[in-house]
NUBAZA-824197 format. One line per field, with one value per residue: residue in one letter; x, y negated, z of N, C-alpha, C in turn. Coordinates in Angstrom, 2 decimals, decimal comma, padded with zeros to 5 digits. Example, Ala and Ser with C-alpha at 12.3 -4.5 7.8 and 13.67 -1.06 7.14 Angstrom:
<pts>
resn = a; s
n_xx = 013,19; 012,85
n_yy = 005,69; 002,25
n_zz = 007,80; 007,08
ca_xx = 012,30; 013,67
ca_yy = 004,50; 001,06
ca_zz = 007,80; 007,14
c_xx = 013,20; 012,90
c_yy = 003,30; -000,03
c_zz = 007,80; 007,87
</pts>
This chain:
<pts>
resn = x; x; x; x; x; x; x; x; x; x; x; x; x; x; x; x; x; x; x; x; x; x; x; x; x; x; x; x; x; x; x; x; x; x; x; x; x; x; x; x; x; x; x; x; x; x; x; x; x; x; x; x; x; x; x; x; x; x; x; x; x; x; x; x; x; x; x; x; x; x; x; x; x; x; x; x; x; x; x; x; x; x; x; x; x; x; x; x; x; x; x; x; x; x; x
n_xx = 091,19; 091,74; 093,45; 094,79; 095,58; 097,95; 099,23; 098,99; 100,39; 102,66; 103,20; 102,93; 104,97; 107,23; 106,70; 107,02; 105,23; 103,93; 101,75; 099,20; 097,54; 094,54; 093,86; 095,18; 092,45; 090,67; 092,65; 093,47; 091,06; 090,83; 092,28; 092,17; 089,27; 090,43; 091,60; 089,28; 088,23; 089,88; 090,20; 087,33; 088,06; 089,55; 088,21; 086,54; 085,98; 088,10; 088,63; 089,44; 089,39; 091,15; 094,25; 094,86; 096,65; 096,46; 093,37; 092,26; 092,97; 093,58; 094,63; 097,20; 096,51; 098,53; 099,98; 100,94; 104,37; 105,21; 107,27; 105,89; 106,27; 108,55; 112,03; 113,61; 115,89; 118,19; 117,66; 117,31; 120,24; 121,51; 121,28; 123,14; 125,92; 128,04; 128,35; 128,36; 128,69; 126,14; 125,28; 124,58; 127,30; 129,06; 130,07; 132,61; 130,93; 131,62; 135,03
n_yy = -086,27; -088,82; -092,33; -094,33; -097,86; -098,52; -096,57; -097,18; -099,75; -098,74; -097,30; -098,70; -100,93; -098,97; -098,10; -101,18; -102,72; -106,15; -106,74; -108,66; -109,70; -109,93; -107,73; -105,44; -104,10; -103,12; -101,89; -099,85; -098,90; -097,98; -095,96; -094,20; -093,45; -091,71; -089,79; -088,38; -087,81; -086,04; -084,09; -082,98; -082,01; -080,02; -078,62; -077,23; -074,21; -072,51; -069,29; -066,92; -068,70; -069,63; -071,36; -074,19; -075,57; -077,81; -080,03; -079,46; -077,54; -077,00; -077,23; -078,93; -080,62; -080,45; -082,55; -082,73; -082,13; -084,13; -086,78; -089,93; -092,21; -094,85; -095,02; -096,82; -097,63; -098,35; -101,30; -102,79; -102,27; -103,88; -106,51; -106,55; -107,44; -105,54; -102,37; -098,76; -095,97; -095,48; -095,91; -098,56; -101,10; -102,25; -104,89; -103,62; -103,92; -102,36; -102,09
n_zz = 138,20; 139,44; 138,65; 140,57; 141,63; 142,69; 141,62; 138,45; 138,70; 138,99; 137,16; 134,69; 135,32; 134,54; 131,73; 131,07; 130,68; 130,78; 132,88; 134,06; 137,14; 136,13; 134,67; 135,12; 136,97; 134,82; 133,00; 134,63; 134,58; 132,03; 131,78; 133,66; 132,61; 130,03; 130,80; 131,92; 129,83; 128,31; 130,30; 129,81; 127,63; 128,43; 129,78; 128,20; 126,57; 124,74; 123,58; 121,53; 119,48; 116,77; 116,72; 115,19; 112,20; 110,96; 110,75; 108,85; 106,95; 104,40; 101,14; 099,58; 096,00; 093,38; 091,16; 087,81; 086,55; 084,96; 082,75; 082,98; 082,46; 080,02; 080,01; 081,54; 082,35; 080,35; 079,82; 082,14; 083,44; 081,97; 082,41; 084,90; 086,79; 087,21; 085,90; 085,77; 084,35; 084,26; 086,97; 089,15; 090,14; 093,50; 095,47; 098,04; 101,19; 103,67; 105,61
ca_xx = 092,53; 091,76; 094,32; 094,92; 095,88; 099,37; 100,15; 098,67; 101,43; 103,97; 103,17; 102,91; 106,43; 107,82; 106,43; 107,33; 104,72; 103,30; 100,16; 098,76; 096,30; 092,89; 094,75; 095,36; 091,43; 090,69; 093,77; 092,55; 089,31; 090,88; 093,34; 090,88; 088,22; 091,54; 092,11; 088,11; 087,85; 091,57; 090,17; 086,60; 088,29; 090,37; 086,87; 086,37; 086,10; 088,32; 088,63; 088,72; 089,71; 092,76; 094,77; 095,11; 097,72; 096,06; 091,72; 091,10; 093,44; 093,52; 096,11; 097,45; 096,37; 099,76; 099,91; 101,58; 105,75; 105,77; 107,32; 104,88; 107,27; 109,50; 113,23; 114,25; 117,98; 119,65; 117,27; 117,63; 121,00; 122,20; 121,69; 123,93; 127,17; 128,84; 127,80; 129,56; 128,01; 124,35; 125,54; 125,24; 128,93; 129,02; 131,02; 132,48; 131,05; 132,75; 136,24
ca_yy = -087,02; -090,50; -092,94; -095,81; -099,26; -099,02; -095,66; -097,92; -100,81; -097,95; -096,59; -100,36; -100,82; -097,67; -098,80; -102,01; -103,92; -107,10; -106,59; -109,73; -108,92; -109,39; -106,72; -103,84; -103,04; -102,99; -101,00; -098,52; -097,96; -097,44; -094,68; -093,43; -092,85; -091,68; -088,97; -087,36; -087,55; -085,06; -082,73; -082,44; -081,07; -078,86; -077,60; -076,27; -072,44; -071,63; -068,20; -066,47; -069,82; -069,59; -072,89; -074,63; -076,54; -078,95; -079,45; -079,38; -076,42; -077,45; -077,09; -080,47; -080,17; -081,07; -083,12; -081,96; -083,25; -084,39; -087,80; -090,81; -093,92; -094,94; -094,90; -098,46; -097,99; -099,39; -102,57; -103,39; -102,90; -104,85; -108,18; -106,46; -107,90; -104,17; -101,17; -097,77; -094,29; -095,34; -096,90; -100,61; -101,60; -103,54; -104,98; -103,61; -104,49; -102,10; -102,10
ca_zz = 138,79; 138,94; 138,88; 141,50; 141,43; 143,25; 140,33; 137,51; 138,21; 139,04; 135,44; 133,62; 135,03; 134,18; 130,70; 130,90; 130,27; 131,53; 133,13; 135,40; 138,28; 135,54; 133,15; 136,23; 137,58; 133,42; 132,96; 135,52; 134,47; 130,93; 131,88; 134,11; 131,23; 128,66; 132,00; 132,13; 128,16; 128,95; 131,43; 129,35; 126,64; 128,84; 130,64; 126,34; 126,40; 123,33; 123,90; 120,50; 118,28; 116,58; 116,64; 112,74; 111,56; 110,76; 110,80; 107,52; 106,27; 102,70; 100,26; 098,57; 094,69; 092,69; 089,35; 086,77; 086,60; 083,76; 082,28; 082,36; 082,15; 079,62; 080,54; 081,21; 082,47; 080,06; 079,81; 083,72; 083,99; 080,45; 083,12; 086,11; 086,55; 086,91; 085,85; 085,04; 084,39; 084,96; 088,80; 089,71; 091,42; 094,42; 095,87; 099,46; 102,39; 104,86; 105,40
c_xx = 091,98; 092,55; 093,82; 095,44; 097,28; 100,31; 099,60; 100,01; 102,11; 104,04; 103,75; 104,45; 107,23; 107,87; 106,78; 106,94; 104,32; 102,27; 100,12; 097,77; 094,82; 093,05; 094,50; 093,75; 091,39; 091,59; 093,50; 091,92; 089,90; 091,25; 092,56; 090,01; 089,18; 091,03; 090,95; 088,38; 089,05; 090,75; 088,01; 086,61; 089,21; 089,11; 086,71; 086,65; 087,15; 088,72; 088,39; 089,23; 091,06; 092,79; 095,05; 096,17; 097,71; 094,39; 091,53; 091,40; 093,26; 094,91; 096,01; 097,05; 097,60; 099,69; 101,23; 102,54; 105,69; 105,94; 106,47; 104,82; 108,14; 111,15; 113,82; 115,66; 118,14; 118,97; 117,71; 119,12; 122,00; 122,58; 122,34; 125,12; 128,45; 128,30; 129,13; 128,30; 126,61; 124,66; 126,08; 126,23; 128,66; 129,35; 131,52; 132,40; 131,81; 133,76; 136,85
c_yy = -088,60; -091,11; -094,76; -096,85; -099,52; -097,79; -096,49; -099,01; -099,93; -097,67; -098,08; -100,81; -100,10; -097,95; -099,82; -102,86; -104,61; -107,27; -107,30; -109,33; -108,63; -108,37; -105,30; -103,34; -102,64; -102,04; -099,76; -098,14; -097,59; -095,89; -093,98; -092,54; -091,64; -090,26; -087,87; -087,03; -086,07; -083,44; -082,60; -081,92; -080,05; -077,69; -077,03; -074,53; -072,28; -070,54; -067,67; -067,57; -069,73; -071,05; -072,94; -075,51; -077,80; -078,89; -079,08; -077,67; -076,50; -077,36; -078,72; -080,19; -081,05; -081,77; -082,36; -083,13; -083,13; -085,86; -088,74; -091,40; -093,79; -095,16; -096,30; -098,75; -098,83; -100,85; -103,56; -103,44; -103,24; -106,22; -107,94; -106,55; -106,55; -103,17; -099,61; -096,29; -094,02; -095,90; -098,09; -099,87; -103,15; -103,85; -103,81; -103,80; -103,73; -102,05; -100,61
c_zz = 137,55; 139,39; 139,71; 141,06; 141,36; 141,69; 139,06; 137,29; 137,99; 137,13; 134,31; 133,96; 134,66; 132,29; 130,38; 130,41; 131,66; 131,78; 134,51; 136,35; 137,69; 134,72; 134,46; 135,99; 135,39; 132,67; 133,36; 135,14; 133,21; 131,07; 132,30; 133,29; 129,90; 129,91; 131,97; 130,52; 128,38; 129,33; 131,19; 128,21; 126,88; 129,19; 129,17; 126,59; 124,47; 122,95; 122,46; 119,08; 118,19; 116,24; 114,79; 112,93; 111,52; 110,08; 109,79; 106,69; 105,03; 102,35; 098,89; 096,77; 093,76; 091,16; 089,12; 086,90; 085,40; 083,77; 082,00; 082,58; 081,54; 080,26; 080,56; 081,95; 081,74; 079,92; 081,23; 083,68; 082,81; 081,43; 084,18; 085,76; 086,23; 086,96; 085,35; 085,65; 084,91; 086,08; 088,65; 090,74; 091,74; 094,76; 097,94; 100,61; 103,82; 104,83; 106,47
</pts>
C-alpha cells in the first residue's frame, strides 16, 4: 500500500503537522518505506511461534531489601518552619 501526496497532506493536517512543500515528497517516501517494512514483517511465517511478553524473557535480579543509608529526617526537619509527627506542615493553597 503506497501513500499518495494527497493522503500524506491529509494525514499531516489531521496530525496538525506543518509540512511545507519541500517536506511533503520526503515525508511521503519515508511513510511509504515504513509501510513497506510493515508489509515485509506481515509476510513472515510465524506459525508455531509463541508470542513473547518481553523479547528477552529474563527475570530481573533483585537486590536485598536492606537499609543502606542512615536516617537523616531529624536533621532535615530541624530547619523546617513547621513539622508535626515527622511530616512537613505547609500552608493550605486550595480552598
